[in-house]
C-alpha positions in Angstrom: -1.9 10.9 7.5 -5.7 11.4 7.9 -6.9 13.0 11.4 -9.2 9.0 12.0 -5.8 7.3 11.6 -4.2 9.0 14.2 -6.2 7.8 16.5 -5.6 4.1 16.2 -5.1 1.9 18.3 -4.4 -1.1 15.9 -2.7 -2.1 12.9 -1.1 -5.3 11.2 1.8 -7.2 10.2 3.0 -10.0 8.4 3.9 -13.1 10.2 5.1 -16.5 9.2 2.0 -17.8 9.3 -0.3 -14.9 7.8 -1.0 -11.8 9.6 -1.1 -10.1 13.2 -3.4 -7.7 14.4 -1.2 -5.2 17.1 -1.5 -3.0 19.1 0.4 0.1 18.3 2.1 1.1 21.4 3.1 -2.4 23.1 3.6 -4.3 19.6 1.3 -7.5 21.4 -1.0 -8.8 19.2 -4.4 -8.1 20.1 -6.4 -10.3 22.2 -10.0 -10.7 21.3 -12.2 -13.5 23.0 -9.1 -14.7 24.9 -7.2 -15.7 21.3 -4.2 -13.5 20.0 -5.4 -12.0 16.5 -2.1 -14.2 14.8 -2.1 -16.6 11.1 -4.9 -14.4 10.0 -5.0 -13.7 6.1 -5.0 -10.7 5.2 -8.9 -9.6 4.2 -9.3 -11.3 8.3 -6.9 -8.9 9.9 -7.7 -6.3 7.8 -11.6 -6.5 8.7 -10.4 -7.4 12.6 -8.5 -4.4 12.7 -10.8 -1.7 11.4 -13.5 -3.7 14.1 -10.9 -2.9 16.6 -9.9 0.7 16.0 -14.0 1.8 15.3 -14.5 0.6 18.7 -11.7 2.2 20.6 -12.2 5.5 18.6 -15.8 5.1 19.9 -14.1 4.4 23.5 -15.7 1.2 24.0 -12.9 -0.9 25.6 -14.5 -4.3 25.4 -12.7 -5.7 23.1 -9.0 -4.3 24.5 -6.7 -6.3 26.4 -6.5 -6.4 29.8 
Protein backbone atom coordinates (compact mmCIF):
# COMPACT_ATOMS: atom_id res chain seq x y z
CA UNK A 1 0.00 0.00 0.00
CA UNK A 2 1.49 3.37 -0.95
CA UNK A 3 2.36 5.64 2.00
CA UNK A 4 -0.24 8.17 0.85
CA UNK A 5 -3.05 5.57 1.14
CA UNK A 6 -2.04 4.76 4.73
CA UNK A 7 -3.16 8.27 5.66
CA UNK A 8 -6.58 8.01 4.01
CA UNK A 9 -9.47 8.89 6.28
CA UNK A 10 -12.22 8.12 3.72
CA UNK A 11 -13.08 5.15 1.53
CA UNK A 12 -16.05 4.03 -0.55
CA UNK A 13 -18.32 1.02 -0.56
CA UNK A 14 -21.38 -0.01 -2.54
CA UNK A 15 -24.75 0.65 -0.97
CA UNK A 16 -28.31 -0.16 -2.04
CA UNK A 17 -28.56 2.90 -4.29
CA UNK A 18 -24.98 3.36 -5.52
CA UNK A 19 -21.89 4.11 -3.45
CA UNK A 20 -21.21 5.61 -0.02
CA UNK A 21 -18.14 7.61 0.94
CA UNK A 22 -17.48 6.72 4.57
CA UNK A 23 -15.07 7.54 7.39
CA UNK A 24 -12.71 4.57 7.69
CA UNK A 25 -12.35 4.84 11.48
CA UNK A 26 -16.09 4.92 12.23
CA UNK A 27 -17.67 3.28 9.15
CA UNK A 28 -20.21 6.14 9.14
CA UNK A 29 -21.01 8.07 5.93
CA UNK A 30 -18.98 11.20 5.32
CA UNK A 31 -20.97 14.40 5.70
CA UNK A 32 -20.40 17.25 3.23
CA UNK A 33 -22.45 20.41 3.51
CA UNK A 34 -24.74 18.65 5.99
CA UNK A 35 -25.54 15.83 3.53
CA UNK A 36 -24.45 12.21 4.02
CA UNK A 37 -22.48 11.04 1.00
CA UNK A 38 -24.62 8.00 0.14
CA UNK A 39 -26.33 6.74 -3.02
CA UNK A 40 -23.71 8.33 -5.28
CA UNK A 41 -22.52 7.16 -8.68
CA UNK A 42 -19.15 5.43 -8.47
CA UNK A 43 -17.53 8.30 -10.35
CA UNK A 44 -18.94 10.93 -7.97
CA UNK A 45 -18.05 8.84 -4.91
CA UNK A 46 -14.44 8.42 -6.07
CA UNK A 47 -14.19 12.14 -6.76
CA UNK A 48 -15.55 13.15 -3.35
CA UNK A 49 -13.41 10.55 -1.59
CA UNK A 50 -10.33 11.95 -3.32
CA UNK A 51 -11.18 15.53 -2.35
CA UNK A 52 -11.82 14.59 1.27
CA UNK A 53 -8.63 12.54 1.55
CA UNK A 54 -6.57 15.32 -0.06
CA UNK A 55 -7.94 17.81 2.46
CA UNK A 56 -7.40 15.43 5.36
CA UNK A 57 -3.75 14.93 4.33
CA UNK A 58 -3.28 18.71 4.36
CA UNK A 59 -4.84 18.91 7.82
CA UNK A 60 -7.94 20.79 6.60
CA UNK A 61 -10.82 19.78 8.87
CA UNK A 62 -13.47 22.00 7.26
CA UNK A 63 -15.12 19.06 5.46
CA UNK A 64 -14.79 16.53 8.24
CA UNK A 65 -17.75 15.30 10.21
CA UNK A 66 -18.09 17.35 13.41
